[in-house]
Structures are given as C-alpha cells and as structure tokens.
C-alpha positions as CSV (number, residue, x, y, z in Angstrom):
1,M,118.8,104.2,80.3
2,P,121.1,107.3,80.2
3,V,119.8,110.6,81.4
4,Y,120.7,113.8,79.4
5,E,120.4,117.2,80.8
6,F,119.5,120.2,78.8
7,I,119.3,123.9,79.7
8,C,116.8,126.3,78.1
9,Q,118.5,129.2,76.3
10,D,115.5,131.3,76.8
11,C,114.6,130.8,80.5
12,G,117.5,128.8,82.1
13,T,115.4,125.9,83.3
14,V,117.3,122.6,83.5
15,S,115.4,119.6,82.1
16,E,116.4,115.9,82.2
17,V,115.6,113.5,79.1
18,R,115.8,109.8,79.3
19,A,116.7,108.3,76.1
20,T,118.6,105.2,74.8
21,V,122.0,105.9,73.2
22,E,120.4,105.0,69.8
23,Q,117.6,107.6,70.3
24,Y,120.3,110.1,71.3
25,S,122.3,109.4,68.3
26,V,119.4,109.9,65.9
27,G,118.7,113.2,67.6
28,L,116.6,114.4,70.5
29,A,114.4,117.5,70.1
30,P,113.4,118.3,73.7
31,T,111.3,121.4,74.6
32,C,111.4,123.3,77.9
33,G,108.7,122.4,80.3
34,S,108.6,125.8,81.7
35,C,108.4,128.1,78.6
36,G,107.8,125.7,75.8
37,S,111.0,126.8,74.0
38,N,112.9,124.4,71.7
39,R,116.2,126.2,72.2
40,L,117.8,123.8,74.7
41,A,121.4,123.1,74.8
42,R,122.9,119.9,76.3
43,T,124.9,120.3,79.5
44,F,127.7,118.2,80.3
45,T,127.3,116.9,83.9
46,S,128.0,113.7,85.6
47,I,126.6,110.6,84.1
48,G,123.2,109.5,85.3
49,L,121.5,106.2,84.6
50,A,117.8,105.3,85.2
51,T,118.0,101.8,86.4
52,G,114.4,101.5,87.8
53,R,116.0,100.7,91.3
54,A,116.2,103.2,94.2
55,S,119.6,104.6,94.8
56,Q,120.9,106.6,97.7
57,A,124.0,107.6,95.8
58,R,122.1,110.6,94.2
59,G,121.1,112.0,97.5
60,G,124.6,112.0,99.0
61,G,125.4,108.3,99.3
62,G,124.8,105.9,102.0
63,C,127.6,103.4,101.4
64,A,130.6,103.0,103.6
65,P,133.9,103.8,101.7
66,G,135.2,100.5,100.0
67,A,131.8,98.9,100.4
68,G,131.8,97.7,96.8
69,P,129.4,98.0,93.9
70,G,125.7,97.6,94.4
71,C,125.6,98.5,98.2
72,C,123.3,101.5,97.7
73,Y,120.6,99.8,95.7
74,G,117.3,99.0,97.5
C-alpha cells in the first residue's frame, strides 16, 4: 500500500498516510496530528510502500551492492 506524505501548512508537521491508489484518486482529507488543521499539502518524496514485512532499506540499508531484490526483507 502506498504511503503519502503531507506537511501541515499551519505548524509544519509532516504526516504519513497509507492509502490505496483508489482511495488517493477519490481524494484524501488528512488532518494534522499535532494541531488538528486540515490545511495539509502533499509533499513529493521518494516512494514508500507498506508491505507488512520488515525492511532494513529504510534505515540505511543492509544489502551488499548487487545483492538483488528481496535481500533486505526479514
């Protein structure tokens, strides 16, 4: 499931929202967890996927160069 990042236009807090592509296309209406504002703007960062499996890649990696896909999943 894709992870979308939003930044609060009032307090600057960055929030992550997990939603399907279908949910995103219909429209997301996140609110800030810090100040409750609904003035959030989507940020464009690297793509994140929530797979339900642990991955070392987010924390700096752990795979040797050229190790191939799937090496960092536990």
